[in-house]
Structure formats: structure tokens, C-alpha cells
N, C-alpha and C positions, 0 to 999 in steps of 0.2 A: 692376338688379333683373331686367330682361328677359333679360340674358345669363345670370344665374344660373338663371332659370327654364328657358331653352333647354338649358343643360348638364344640369340635372336630368332634363328630359324625354328628352334624347338618351340619357343613361345608363340610364334606365328602359326605353326602347324597344329599344335595340340594344347595351347593355352599356357598358363603360368605354372602348371604343376609338374614341370620338368625336373627330374631328379639330377642333382649334381653329384660329382664324385665325392668319395669319403674325405678326400683331402681339402675340399672346398664346399662346405655346406651352404645351402641357399640362405641369404640374409633374412632375418626375422623382421617383419614389418613393425615399424614403431607405432606407438599410440600415445595420445596426449596424457600427461600426468594428471590433468584435471578433467573430471567428468564434464561433458558438454562443450569442451574446447574443440576447436578445429585444428587438426594437425597440418601445418604448412611449413615443412622444414626449411630452414635457412640454408644457403649455399655452404658447402663443406668448409671452405676457407674463412667463413665469417664467424666461427666460434672454435673453441678448443675442446676436444674430447677429454673427458675426465671421469672420475669415479667418486663423485661427491654423494653423500657426506662421508663416505668411507675414508677417503684420503684427506679431504678438507671439509671443515664444518661450514654449513650455510647459516649465517648469523644475521644477515641484513636483507632488506627489500628496498630497492631503489626505484623511485617514481620518476618517469620521464614524460615529456610530451613529444609528439611527432613533428610538429610544425606542418601539419597537413592531415590527410585522411588516413584512417587505419588501413584501408586497402592499399594505399600508396606505400606505407611502411612495410606491409607484408611483401609486396612485390620487390621493394628495394633490398630487403634482407635476403631475398632469394637470388639476388644478382651477385655473381662472384666478384664483381668489381667493388662492391660496397665496403668490404673489410670490416663491417660492424654488424651487430645484431642485438636482439633482446630475447629473453625467454618467452615473453608474452607481448601481444599487442591487443589493446582493448578499446572498444568504443561503447556506446550506450547499450547495445544489445548483444554484442558478440565478443568472444575471446578466441584469439588465434594463438596457438603455441608454435614457436619456431625453433626453439632450442630446448632439448631435454634438461630438466632441472639438475640432473647429475653432471651435465657439461657446463663449460664456462662460456658465457656469452660475452662478447666484446661491446660493452655498453657504457661503462662508467668513466673511462679515461683514467683509470687507476687500477693497476694490476692486482693489488691486494684486495681492493673492494670487489673487483670482478670475480676473483677466486672464492669469495665468501658471500656472494649475494645472488639474489634473483632480480633480474631487471624487467620492469613492466613499462611499456610504451603506451601512451594514451593519445587518442585523437584530439587535436586541438592546436592552439597557438599560445605560446608563453606570454607574448606581449599584447594580446588582444582579448578583451572581455567577451563573455557570452558563449564560449565554446565548451566549457566544462559545465555539465548539468547534473541534476540529481541522479538520473538514470546511469550516467557514466560512473559517477562516484559509487553507486551501489554495485554495479557490475564489477568494478575493480576491488571494492571492499570485500565482496564475497570471495574473490580470488585470493586476496591478501590474508583473509581469515583462514582459508584452507592451507596456504603455504606456511603461515606462522604456526598453525596447529601441528602440521606435519613435522616441522623442524624445531619445535619448541622455542620459537623466537618471541621474545617479549613484544607485546603490542604497544610500543611507545615510540616517541620521536627520536630516541637514540638509535633504534634498530630499524625504523621505517622512515626514510628521508628522501629528499629530492636530489636530482642530479646536481643542482646548484650547491648542495651541501657536501658533495664528495671532495675530499682534500685534493688539491693539485699536487701531484707527486714531484713536480719539477720546481715548484715555487712555494715553499713552506709559508703557511699563513694565508694562502689564497685557496679558493674553492672552485668547484665546477669541473673537476677533473683536469686533465692535461690541457684541454682546449677552452677552459673557462666557461662552461655552459651555465645558463641561468634557468633552465626548465626545472619544474613545470611552470615557474613564473609567479608573479604576484596575484594572479586571478585564480590560482588553485586554492580552494578553501580547505586548509589543513584541519580546521576545527570540525567542519562537517565531515570530512573524509575520515578522520581518526575516530570520531564518534561512531560512524558506520562500521569501521574496522573492529571496534571494541564492543559493539552491541548487536544482539540478535534476539529473536523470540520465536518460539515454536507454539503453534496453536494446540491447546488441549481440548477445549470444549467451547461451543458457542450456542446459546439458547436465545431465540428471538421469536416474536409473534409473527405468524404468517398473514394474519388479517387484523386490521385495526380500523376503528371508526373515527370520524372527525371529532376532535376534542377528547378522545379516549386516551387514558394514560396507562401504558403497559410497560412492564419491566423487561429489560434485556440484560444478559450476562455473558461475559466471555472470559476464558481462563487461558493464560499463556504461561509457558515455562521460560524463565530468563536464561537464555542460552549464551549470553555474552559475558563480559568481564566486569561491567559496572552495575551497581545496584540501581533500582528505580525508586527514588525517594518519594515520600509523601509529605507535604508540608502545607501550611495555611497560606493562602494567597496574600494575606496582609503582613506576612512576616518579612522583615527587612534585615539583612545582615548588618551588624554594627560596623562603623567606620574602621577601616584597617583590617577587618577580618578577611580570611580567605574566601573566595567565591563560594556561594551556597551550592549544594548539589543541584544538578539540573533536573527539574521535574519531568516526568513522563506521563502524558495523557493518552487516552484513546481518542485519536483524531479522525476526521473524515478523510477519505481517500478517493482516488479516481474521479476527478483530479484532487490532489491534496488541498487541505485548508479551504474547502468550500462550505458554504452554509448548508446545513442539513434541513430537509423539509420536516423532519421529526423533532427538531429542536424545541425545548421548552426551558423556561427559566428555573424550574425546580430541580432538574436533574442533570444539568449541563454546566460546564464552566463558561462556555461561549457557544455560538452557533456552529463553531468548527471543532470544538474540543468537548467530548462527552464527559469524561471524568478521569481522575487518577485511580490507581488501585486502592483497594480497601486498606491495605497496610504496605509498608515498604517491602520490596521484593529483592532479595539478595540474589547474586549469581547462582544458578542452579535451582532456585526456589520457584514455586508456582504462585502466580498473582491473579487475583480475581477482580475484574472491573464490572461495576454495576451502574446502569444508567436507565433513564426512563424515556420512552418514546411517546410523543404526543401526536395523535392522528391529525394530519393537515386537513383543511377544508376541501382541497382538491381531491377528487376521486380518481381511482385508477391504480395501476401497478407501478411501484417504484423499486429501482435497484439501488440499494444502499451499500456502502462499503466503508470500512474503518481500518485504521492502522495505528499502531503505537507511534507516538510522536514526541520527540524531545522538544521542549519549549524553553529555550534559554533566555537570558536577559539580553537586551539590545547591546551591541549591534548584530549579534549572531542571529541566524534565522532558524525557524523550526525545521527539524529533520525527521522524516518518517523512516521507520525501519521494521524489520520482521515481516511475518506473513500478513497478507491482506485478508480480512474476513468480509464476505459478501452475503447479502441477504436480499431476497425478493419479498416485498411486503405489499399486500393489496389493501387499498383503502376503500372500504365499502360503506354505503349509507347505513345508519341505524335503522332497525325495523322493530318498533316498540308497540306492544299491545297493552291497552289499558282497559280494564273491566270496570263498569260502572253499574250502580243499582238505582240510578235516578235519571231524570231528564237533563241533568246538569252535571258536567264532568270537567275537571281541571287536571291537566297532565303537566308535570314538570319535565321539561326536555333537557338533555345533557348539554346542549349547545344551541346558541341562537342561529337563525338563518331561515332558508326556505325549506318548508316541510310539506310533503304530500299527506293529506288527511283522508282517512277512510272510515266509513261507518260500517258496522256489521249489518247484516240483513235485518230490517226493522221487525220487531215482534208483532206489530199491528200491520194490517194491510194499508196500502196507500204509499204515497211518497212524501214523507214529512219534510218540513223545512228545518234547517239547522242554522243557528247563529254562532259564528266563529269569531272570537275576539282576537284580532291580529295587532301588530305593532302600529298599523295605520287606522285602527278602529274596528268596530264590529262589522261583519259581512254576513249576509243571509244567503244561504244556498239551499236549493231544493234537491233532494236526493232522488232525482228522476232517472239517473243512469242505471242500466241493468247491473245487477251484481255479477262479479266474476265467478269462476268455478269454485272458489273457496268462500263465497258469500260476502265479499267486500264490495262496497259501493264507494267509488272515489268521489270525494267532495271537492277536491281541487288542491292547488298548491298555494301556500300562504306563508307570509313572513312573520316570524315570531322573534322579537328581540328581547332585551332584558325586560322583566326578570325571568325570561325563558319559560313562561307559563302559557300553555295553550288551553284556552277555555272553549268548550263546545257545548251548546245548549240546544235541546230539541224543542221546537216551537209547535204548540198545538197538540199533537198526538201524545197521548199518555204512554209511558213505557216504550217510547220509540228507540231509546238508547239502551244497549246492554254491553257493547264493546266498541272501542275505538282503536284505530291503528295510525301510527305516525311513522313515516319513512323519510329520512333525510339526515342532515341538510344537504341541499344541492347548491352548486355554484350559482351566483347571480348571473342572469343573462347579460 
């Protein structure tokens, strides 16, 4: 009691740097085993101190659900009355570590499994749909990838399983541990989760245009390293596996992100699989190899700045759902109107425009004095305009804004004055009012 009082008095008076006697060194503060995790130690009696994997191998990862919030589980494991714990608690954005991986958490209801596993609790409810989402699966999968890599645990369902699959030590043939737990329950998507555990991608290079014009087609490329366990196959969309054959490899596309599976404003039918999936890799990408994805951006009619994002996406056959994984690539692309100059040597000029729509037409300063009339053939017929507006500082006289539809040809003719035309300018297209 005297020693505890002296420690408290020392800390109060001069801070935490009090020196202890040689026979009792100051305890070294713990830190989480996983970078980015929050260290929130469980109460001492809720786990067993150990020296794993030196004394016992770590060969399993057990998936649990909390039946509530992550914060509630963290608080409960810190309560000495709990008598239970898990190494980690996870929700969609955060990982808390409560028991060191070297120690034995009391989580599985099976002594042998406890001594050879890492237990991970997840926010949610086993018997209610809608609580497990893609963000929580990804947060947990990153953690499981790190754990399995550290202890060389195979990434399969034999070594990564739910609490419901833990053998009941007291009733052979039954499962769920000693208390017959059923978590994480029927709404935990093992297919999606295991794909995320086994797949990852690291960005190598991303090339995209910073500026594009309406209707313009420009190429973009991105290169990833396959840092997961599964190959990214390339196959023809009309290929169908024969009856009785094993399932085909799951194709991986470069899909839209933030939010996932949304239609891109840069979609075009020539370079995309769908408005949400740009393309597959040029060739199959084995684990550890580098894959290049090439697709074409088509400038939309809407002008302005767009923030585009893409992510690799597994696109399985129904009823499984698409799963995005790996790094997100983001691009800021500005859509600007075309600014085209056409030189003519006569009073009559026809310009082929890259896309139909509303275009501003400018004439260069006339070679002759006066304000000549111009006839502009638009989609609604010819219109006559007098160039009586003053020229700007670059010598352009705006004739007006006109609609040009198919065949996307803009014809401008000078009326009366000879050699009134020598250069025309077309800016657009602009959105319809």
C-alpha cells in the first residue's frame, strides 16, 4: 500500500517519469499489433496471458458479431465482470484492439480454438439483415489479410470461420462453442468477405486527360499490381461454361466508385462494358503480376469540372453481387467547349463540327470596310445576321449562337461585300436553355 501511495504521489508531483527501484521496473506501455488500430485493453481477468506463437501456433481466425454497437463491445470487454473478450472489435471505419495477439482471448467457447486463434468481433446483429455493409467487410478483411500474412494462415474457410462453426467441446457433433452461438449469422456474406480477404491491388500508374471537350474521345490507362491471392481473369462476355463444369473464374473490371456502381458521365459504348464498368485488363493478371486497364473517355455535353473515381470490381454471376477492392483512383476532369478556327478563301465557307448542338459563331474582322451581312445555315433554316457588333481585342465579331444538328455542318456565307470572309471561329457546343 505504501508503494502504491508513493507512486501516485510521485506521478502527481512530477509526472509519469518517476524512476522505480531496480527490483520493480516501470511497466512498458502496450501498443496495438495492427497499425491504425486503437488500443483499448480488456480487463485483466477477461483473457489469458500467453506467449504465442512461440508456445502455441496461431492457425485460425474466428469471426463474431457483437449483437450491438462496437463501442458497446469495447466497453463490455473492459468490464471485469464480463469474463470474455476478443482480440479485435471492428465496425465500418474503426478497429479497436483489446487483447494482444500473443495472449489468449476468451471468445470461442472452445479452449483449443481459443489457444490457436485470433477472435474478431463485428458491429451488427446475427439475426437481422442490413447491419453488415461493404465498408465493414473491407475494414475487417484488411485486418484479416494482415493477421493471416503475419502467421502464414491459409486464406480459406477451413482456417477463417464463424463462431457458429466452432465445435462444441461438450457435445460432439454440435457447433457454436460451448454455448451454441450462431454468429455472425445468415446475413454475413461469406462470399463477399472471403473475396476481400483474398484480393487486393496496389496502384502503379494512372494516366488520364485533365481537359476534354463534348463528344471528344480520349484514352485513359491505369496499372495495378495484383497483391492478392487470386488471378484476375479475362474472358469474353458471351462465353458460357458447359453444364456440369465448375464455376468460371470471376472477372474483374475497372468499375466506377464513390459511390460504387454508378453511371459515369464519361461512358461511351466503344470503350466500356457498361456505364458502370470501364473494361477488363488487357491480359489475365496473376498474383504478383502487373495489369494494365485501358478505356476511352467520351466528353459529355455538360460543361464544368467533374470528379471521377474508379476501383477494381469483381463482377460475379447472380445471385452474388459486385465487390469493389483495392485502391481507389480519382481524377478531376474539366469539360470545356471546343474553340475551332476555320480559314476560308472565299465568301462561302462550310465547317464540319465534331458534335451537334448550340455553337457561338464568330467572324474575323472583315477585309473590306463596312458591316457585311452573313447568311448562316442552321438546323432550322438559313438566318441572316449583320456584323455590326464591334470586334473584340482579338479581332472577332460575334454573329450569335446557332443550333447545328446532323450532318453537323455549319455553312456561313458573306452577302454582298466581296472578300468579307477570311476566317471563322466556332465555340461550343453549349447546353440548351
